[in-house]
NUMI-968673 format. One record per residue (C-alpha): residue number from 1; residue in one letter; x negated, y, z negated. Coordinates in Angstrom, 1 decimal, padded with zeros to 4 digits, always signed. Example, Ala and Ser with C-alpha at 12.3 -4.5 7.8 and 13.67 -1.06 7.14 Angstrom:
REM NUMI-968673
<node resi="1" resn="A" xx="-012.3" yy="-004.5" zz="-007.8"/>
<node resi="2" resn="S" xx="-013.7" yy="-001.1" zz="-007.1"/>
END
This chain:
REM NUMI-968673
<node resi="1" resn="M" xx="+045.2" yy="-025.5" zz="-092.1"/>
<node resi="2" resn="E" xx="+044.0" yy="-022.4" zz="-092.4"/>
<node resi="3" resn="L" xx="+043.2" yy="-020.6" zz="-095.5"/>
<node resi="4" resn="N" xx="+045.8" yy="-018.3" zz="-095.6"/>
<node resi="5" resn="R" xx="+048.7" yy="-020.6" zz="-094.5"/>
<node resi="6" resn="K" xx="+047.3" yy="-022.8" zz="-097.4"/>
<node resi="7" resn="L" xx="+047.1" yy="-020.4" zz="-100.1"/>
<node resi="8" resn="Q" xx="+050.8" yy="-018.9" zz="-099.0"/>
<node resi="9" resn="E" xx="+052.0" yy="-022.6" zz="-099.3"/>
<node resi="10" resn="L" xx="+050.2" yy="-023.5" zz="-102.3"/>
<node resi="11" resn="R" xx="+051.6" yy="-019.9" zz="-103.9"/>
<node resi="12" resn="K" xx="+055.3" yy="-020.7" zz="-102.8"/>
<node resi="13" resn="Q" xx="+055.0" yy="-024.2" zz="-104.2"/>
<node resi="14" resn="R" xx="+054.0" yy="-023.1" zz="-107.6"/>
<node resi="15" resn="G" xx="+057.0" yy="-020.6" zz="-107.2"/>
<node resi="16" resn="L" xx="+054.7" yy="-017.5" zz="-107.6"/>
<node resi="17" resn="T" xx="+055.1" yy="-014.2" zz="-106.3"/>
<node resi="18" resn="Q" xx="+051.9" yy="-012.4" zz="-104.7"/>
<node resi="19" resn="E" xx="+051.9" yy="-010.0" zz="-107.8"/>
<node resi="20" resn="E" xx="+052.1" yy="-012.9" zz="-110.3"/>
<node resi="21" resn="L" xx="+049.1" yy="-014.9" zz="-108.3"/>
<node resi="22" resn="A" xx="+047.1" yy="-011.5" zz="-108.2"/>
<node resi="23" resn="R" xx="+047.3" yy="-011.2" zz="-112.1"/>
<node resi="24" resn="A" xx="+046.4" yy="-015.0" zz="-112.8"/>
<node resi="25" resn="L" xx="+043.5" yy="-014.6" zz="-110.3"/>
<node resi="26" resn="Y" xx="+042.3" yy="-010.9" zz="-111.9"/>
<node resi="27" resn="V" xx="+042.4" yy="-009.3" zz="-108.4"/>
<node resi="28" resn="S" xx="+044.7" yy="-006.7" zz="-106.9"/>
<node resi="29" resn="R" xx="+048.3" yy="-007.7" zz="-105.0"/>
<node resi="30" resn="T" xx="+046.9" yy="-006.1" zz="-102.0"/>
<node resi="31" resn="A" xx="+044.0" yy="-008.4" zz="-102.1"/>
<node resi="32" resn="V" xx="+046.3" yy="-011.5" zz="-102.1"/>
<node resi="33" resn="S" xx="+048.5" yy="-009.9" zz="-099.3"/>
<node resi="34" resn="K" xx="+045.7" yy="-009.6" zz="-097.0"/>
<node resi="35" resn="W" xx="+044.3" yy="-013.1" zz="-097.6"/>
<node resi="36" resn="E" xx="+047.7" yy="-014.8" zz="-096.7"/>
<node resi="37" resn="S" xx="+048.0" yy="-012.5" zz="-093.8"/>
<node resi="38" resn="G" xx="+044.5" yy="-013.2" zz="-092.6"/>
<node resi="39" resn="R" xx="+043.4" yy="-009.5" zz="-092.6"/>
<node resi="40" resn="G" xx="+041.3" yy="-010.1" zz="-095.7"/>
<node resi="41" resn="Y" xx="+038.9" yy="-013.0" zz="-096.7"/>
<node resi="42" resn="P" xx="+038.3" yy="-013.7" zz="-100.6"/>
<node resi="43" resn="S" xx="+034.8" yy="-013.5" zz="-101.9"/>
<node resi="44" resn="L" xx="+033.0" yy="-016.8" zz="-102.8"/>
<node resi="45" resn="D" xx="+034.3" yy="-016.1" zz="-106.9"/>
<node resi="46" resn="S" xx="+037.4" yy="-015.2" zz="-105.7"/>
<node resi="47" resn="L" xx="+037.8" yy="-018.7" zz="-103.7"/>
<node resi="48" resn="R" xx="+036.3" yy="-020.4" zz="-106.9"/>
<node resi="49" resn="E" xx="+039.0" yy="-019.0" zz="-108.9"/>
<node resi="50" resn="I" xx="+041.8" yy="-019.8" zz="-106.3"/>
<node resi="51" resn="A" xx="+040.6" yy="-023.5" zz="-106.4"/>
<node resi="52" resn="R" xx="+040.1" yy="-023.7" zz="-110.1"/>
<node resi="53" resn="F" xx="+043.7" yy="-022.2" zz="-110.5"/>
<node resi="54" resn="F" xx="+045.3" yy="-025.0" zz="-108.2"/>
<node resi="55" resn="S" xx="+043.4" yy="-027.5" zz="-109.6"/>
<node resi="56" resn="L" xx="+041.7" yy="-028.1" zz="-105.7"/>
<node resi="57" resn="T" xx="+037.7" yy="-028.2" zz="-104.7"/>
<node resi="58" resn="V" xx="+036.5" yy="-025.2" zz="-102.7"/>
<node resi="59" resn="D" xx="+036.0" yy="-027.8" zz="-099.8"/>
<node resi="60" resn="E" xx="+039.7" yy="-029.0" zz="-100.4"/>
<node resi="61" resn="L" xx="+041.0" yy="-025.3" zz="-099.9"/>
<node resi="62" resn="L" xx="+038.8" yy="-024.5" zz="-096.8"/>
<node resi="63" resn="S" xx="+038.4" yy="-026.0" zz="-093.4"/>
<node resi="64" resn="G" xx="+034.9" yy="-026.8" zz="-092.3"/>
<node resi="65" resn="D" xx="+034.6" yy="-024.0" zz="-090.1"/>
<node resi="66" resn="E" xx="+035.9" yy="-021.7" zz="-093.2"/>
<node resi="67" resn="L" xx="+033.7" yy="-023.1" zz="-095.2"/>
<node resi="68" resn="L" xx="+030.6" yy="-022.2" zz="-092.8"/>
<node resi="69" resn="A" xx="+031.8" yy="-018.5" zz="-092.4"/>
<node resi="70" resn="V" xx="+032.0" yy="-018.2" zz="-096.2"/>
<node resi="71" resn="A" xx="+028.6" yy="-019.6" zz="-096.6"/>
<node resi="72" resn="E" xx="+027.2" yy="-017.1" zz="-093.6"/>
<node resi="73" resn="R" xx="+029.1" yy="-014.1" zz="-095.5"/>
<node resi="74" resn="A" xx="+027.6" yy="-015.0" zz="-099.1"/>
<node resi="75" resn="Q" xx="+024.2" yy="-015.0" zz="-097.3"/>
<node resi="76" resn="R" xx="+024.6" yy="-011.5" zz="-095.4"/>
<node resi="77" resn="Q" xx="+025.9" yy="-010.1" zz="-099.1"/>
<node resi="78" resn="E" xx="+022.9" yy="-011.5" zz="-100.8"/>
<node resi="79" resn="K" xx="+020.3" yy="-010.0" zz="-098.0"/>
<node resi="80" resn="K" xx="+022.3" yy="-006.7" zz="-098.7"/>
<node resi="81" resn="R" xx="+021.8" yy="-007.0" zz="-102.4"/>
<node resi="82" resn="F" xx="+018.4" yy="-007.8" zz="-101.9"/>
<node resi="83" resn="C" xx="+017.6" yy="-005.1" zz="-099.8"/>
<node resi="84" resn="D" xx="+019.4" yy="-002.6" zz="-102.0"/>
<node resi="85" resn="L" xx="+017.4" yy="-003.6" zz="-105.0"/>
<node resi="86" resn="V" xx="+014.1" yy="-003.1" zz="-103.0"/>
<node resi="87" resn="Y" xx="+015.2" yy="+000.1" zz="-101.5"/>
<node resi="88" resn="G" xx="+016.4" yy="+001.6" zz="-105.1"/>
<node resi="89" resn="L" xx="+012.9" yy="+000.2" zz="-106.4"/>
<node resi="90" resn="L" xx="+010.8" yy="+002.1" zz="-103.8"/>
<node resi="91" resn="D" xx="+012.8" yy="+005.0" zz="-104.1"/>
<node resi="92" resn="L" xx="+012.5" yy="+005.2" zz="-107.8"/>
<node resi="93" resn="G" xx="+009.0" yy="+004.4" zz="-106.8"/>
<node resi="94" resn="A" xx="+008.4" yy="+008.3" zz="-105.9"/>
<node resi="95" resn="L" xx="+008.2" yy="+009.4" zz="-109.8"/>
<node resi="96" resn="L" xx="+005.2" yy="+007.9" zz="-109.8"/>
<node resi="97" resn="L" xx="+004.0" yy="+011.3" zz="-108.0"/>
<node resi="98" resn="L" xx="+005.1" yy="+013.2" zz="-110.8"/>
<node resi="99" resn="F" xx="+002.8" yy="+011.5" zz="-113.5"/>
<node resi="100" resn="L" xx="+000.0" yy="+009.8" zz="-111.3"/>
<node resi="101" resn="P" xx="-003.2" yy="+011.8" zz="-109.9"/>
<node resi="102" resn="F" xx="-002.2" yy="+011.7" zz="-106.3"/>
<node resi="103" resn="F" xx="-002.2" yy="+015.7" zz="-105.4"/>
<node resi="104" resn="A" xx="-005.5" yy="+017.6" zz="-104.5"/>
<node resi="105" resn="L" xx="-005.8" yy="+020.9" zz="-106.9"/>
<node resi="106" resn="R" xx="-008.4" yy="+023.2" zz="-105.4"/>
<node resi="107" resn="T" xx="-010.1" yy="+025.7" zz="-107.4"/>
<node resi="108" resn="G" xx="-013.1" yy="+027.6" zz="-106.1"/>
<node resi="109" resn="D" xx="-015.3" yy="+025.0" zz="-104.5"/>
<node resi="110" resn="T" xx="-014.1" yy="+022.0" zz="-106.2"/>
<node resi="111" resn="V" xx="-011.1" yy="+020.0" zz="-105.7"/>
<node resi="112" resn="E" xx="-009.5" yy="+017.7" zz="-108.5"/>
<node resi="113" resn="Q" xx="-006.9" yy="+015.2" zz="-108.7"/>
<node resi="114" resn="A" xx="-003.7" yy="+016.2" zz="-110.3"/>
<node resi="115" resn="S" xx="-000.1" yy="+014.9" zz="-111.0"/>
<node resi="116" resn="L" xx="+002.7" yy="+017.0" zz="-109.5"/>
<node resi="117" resn="L" xx="+003.6" yy="+018.1" zz="-113.1"/>
<node resi="118" resn="A" xx="+000.2" yy="+019.2" zz="-113.7"/>
<node resi="119" resn="L" xx="+000.0" yy="+020.5" zz="-109.9"/>
<node resi="120" resn="G" xx="-001.0" yy="+024.6" zz="-110.3"/>
<node resi="121" resn="H" xx="-002.0" yy="+027.1" zz="-107.7"/>
<node resi="122" resn="I" xx="+000.1" yy="+026.1" zz="-104.9"/>
<node resi="123" resn="P" xx="+003.0" yy="+028.3" zz="-103.5"/>
<node resi="124" resn="T" xx="+006.2" yy="+028.2" zz="-105.3"/>
<node resi="125" resn="Y" xx="+008.5" yy="+027.2" zz="-102.5"/>
<node resi="126" resn="L" xx="+005.9" yy="+023.9" zz="-101.6"/>
<node resi="127" resn="K" xx="+006.3" yy="+023.0" zz="-105.3"/>
<node resi="128" resn="V" xx="+009.9" yy="+023.2" zz="-105.6"/>
<node resi="129" resn="A" xx="+010.1" yy="+021.3" zz="-102.1"/>
<node resi="130" resn="Y" xx="+008.1" yy="+018.4" zz="-103.6"/>
<node resi="131" resn="F" xx="+010.1" yy="+018.3" zz="-106.7"/>
<node resi="132" resn="V" xx="+013.5" yy="+018.3" zz="-104.7"/>
<node resi="133" resn="L" xx="+012.7" yy="+015.3" zz="-102.3"/>
<node resi="134" resn="V" xx="+011.1" yy="+013.3" zz="-105.3"/>
<node resi="135" resn="I" xx="+014.1" yy="+013.9" zz="-107.3"/>
<node resi="136" resn="A" xx="+016.5" yy="+013.4" zz="-104.4"/>
<node resi="137" resn="M" xx="+014.8" yy="+010.3" zz="-103.8"/>
<node resi="138" resn="A" xx="+014.9" yy="+008.8" zz="-107.5"/>
<node resi="139" resn="V" xx="+018.7" yy="+009.8" zz="-107.4"/>
<node resi="140" resn="T" xx="+019.2" yy="+007.7" zz="-104.0"/>
<node resi="141" resn="G" xx="+017.4" yy="+004.9" zz="-105.7"/>
<node resi="142" resn="V" xx="+019.4" yy="+005.0" zz="-108.7"/>
<node resi="143" resn="A" xx="+022.5" yy="+005.0" zz="-106.6"/>
<node resi="144" resn="L" xx="+021.3" yy="+001.8" zz="-104.6"/>
<node resi="145" resn="L" xx="+020.6" yy="+000.2" zz="-107.8"/>
<node resi="146" resn="A" xx="+024.1" yy="+001.1" zz="-109.7"/>
<node resi="147" resn="L" xx="+026.2" yy="+000.8" zz="-106.7"/>
<node resi="148" resn="Q" xx="+025.3" yy="-002.6" zz="-105.4"/>
<node resi="149" resn="D" xx="+029.0" yy="-003.3" zz="-105.3"/>
<node resi="150" resn="C" xx="+030.3" yy="-000.5" zz="-103.9"/>
<node resi="151" resn="R" xx="+032.7" yy="-001.2" zz="-100.9"/>
<node resi="152" resn="A" xx="+033.1" yy="+002.5" zz="-099.8"/>
<node resi="153" resn="M" xx="+032.6" yy="+002.6" zz="-096.0"/>
<node resi="154" resn="L" xx="+031.1" yy="+006.0" zz="-096.4"/>
<node resi="155" resn="W" xx="+028.4" yy="+004.7" zz="-098.7"/>
<node resi="156" resn="Q" xx="+028.0" yy="+001.5" zz="-097.0"/>
<node resi="157" resn="R" xx="+027.0" yy="+003.6" zz="-093.6"/>
<node resi="158" resn="S" xx="+024.9" yy="+005.8" zz="-095.1"/>
<node resi="159" resn="K" xx="+023.2" yy="+004.5" zz="-098.1"/>
<node resi="160" resn="I" xx="+019.9" yy="+003.2" zz="-096.0"/>
<node resi="161" resn="G" xx="+019.8" yy="+006.4" zz="-093.5"/>
<node resi="162" resn="L" xx="+019.9" yy="+008.5" zz="-096.4"/>
<node resi="163" resn="S" xx="+017.0" yy="+006.6" zz="-098.4"/>
<node resi="164" resn="F" xx="+014.9" yy="+006.4" zz="-094.9"/>
<node resi="165" resn="A" xx="+015.4" yy="+010.1" zz="-094.2"/>
<node resi="166" resn="L" xx="+014.4" yy="+011.4" zz="-097.8"/>
<node resi="167" resn="H" xx="+011.4" yy="+009.0" zz="-097.7"/>
<node resi="168" resn="L" xx="+010.3" yy="+010.5" zz="-093.9"/>
<node resi="169" resn="A" xx="+011.1" yy="+014.2" zz="-095.1"/>
<node resi="170" resn="L" xx="+008.7" yy="+013.5" zz="-098.2"/>
<node resi="171" resn="V" xx="+006.1" yy="+011.7" zz="-096.0"/>
<node resi="172" resn="L" xx="+005.9" yy="+014.6" zz="-093.5"/>
<node resi="173" resn="L" xx="+005.9" yy="+017.4" zz="-096.2"/>
<node resi="174" resn="L" xx="+003.0" yy="+015.4" zz="-097.7"/>
<node resi="175" resn="I" xx="+001.4" yy="+015.3" zz="-094.4"/>
<node resi="176" resn="V" xx="+002.1" yy="+019.2" zz="-093.6"/>
<node resi="177" resn="S" xx="+000.8" yy="+020.5" zz="-096.8"/>
<node resi="178" resn="R" xx="-002.4" yy="+018.7" zz="-096.5"/>
<node resi="179" resn="Q" xx="-001.8" yy="+016.0" zz="-099.7"/>
<node resi="180" resn="P" xx="-003.6" yy="+013.0" zz="-097.9"/>
<node resi="181" resn="Y" xx="-003.5" yy="+010.7" zz="-101.0"/>
<node resi="182" resn="A" xx="-000.1" yy="+011.2" zz="-102.1"/>
<node resi="183" resn="A" xx="+000.8" yy="+011.0" zz="-098.3"/>
<node resi="184" resn="V" xx="-000.6" yy="+007.7" zz="-097.9"/>
<node resi="185" resn="F" xx="+000.9" yy="+006.4" zz="-101.2"/>
<node resi="186" resn="V" xx="+004.6" yy="+007.3" zz="-100.3"/>
<node resi="187" resn="F" xx="+003.8" yy="+005.9" zz="-096.6"/>
<node resi="188" resn="L" xx="+003.0" yy="+002.4" zz="-098.0"/>
<node resi="189" resn="L" xx="+006.6" yy="+002.7" zz="-099.8"/>
<node resi="190" resn="L" xx="+008.0" yy="+003.6" zz="-096.7"/>
<node resi="191" resn="A" xx="+006.3" yy="+000.8" zz="-094.7"/>
<node resi="192" resn="I" xx="+007.3" yy="-001.7" zz="-097.3"/>
<node resi="193" resn="K" xx="+010.8" yy="-000.3" zz="-097.0"/>
<node resi="194" resn="T" xx="+010.6" yy="-000.9" zz="-093.1"/>
<node resi="195" resn="L" xx="+009.1" yy="-004.5" zz="-093.3"/>
<node resi="196" resn="V" xx="+012.2" yy="-005.5" zz="-095.6"/>
<node resi="197" resn="L" xx="+014.5" yy="-004.0" zz="-093.1"/>
<node resi="198" resn="I" xx="+012.9" yy="-005.7" zz="-090.4"/>
<node resi="199" resn="R" xx="+013.3" yy="-009.2" zz="-092.1"/>
<node resi="200" resn="S" xx="+016.7" yy="-008.6" zz="-093.2"/>
<node resi="201" resn="R" xx="+018.1" yy="-008.3" zz="-089.7"/>
END
């Protein structure tokens, strides 16, 4: 028997409404309704709670095919969480540009290394552009780490693209403004991000 029909049957045997079952499982009534109609599927944690509530094992609750589907879904979710973690940390890595001497500071005939915070004698618009991109990447990194469980479709669809777009924009800006050390550093972070993306597919 499919999970949606089994869940409905178990709930009715206990004489519970969807609202009462939802309260017992600490989920919304909408979630229970979706599970019973087959329009949604419980997470692995929710499946454990359902099995515990009805004094069953997860194996007894699910058919073999459903068990495989749950395992695959959980594996995909873990890959997404890992990617978000790596991308978030790499985006936060851009903050190192503020403190480490990756930028060339030209004074007369000499070239010295300076951090972004100590960078002087460059056009204001360029310094502002560096700061805006570095801070935007850091904010994106924090969002990737903090919103790993966010299910909003707009965020799910745009988070990786946003992270890559900001990273690429910073690399291009550093290349165009002839800051080779900073460009190489940021490019290496971007390369790691790309490898993680390829391996997670």
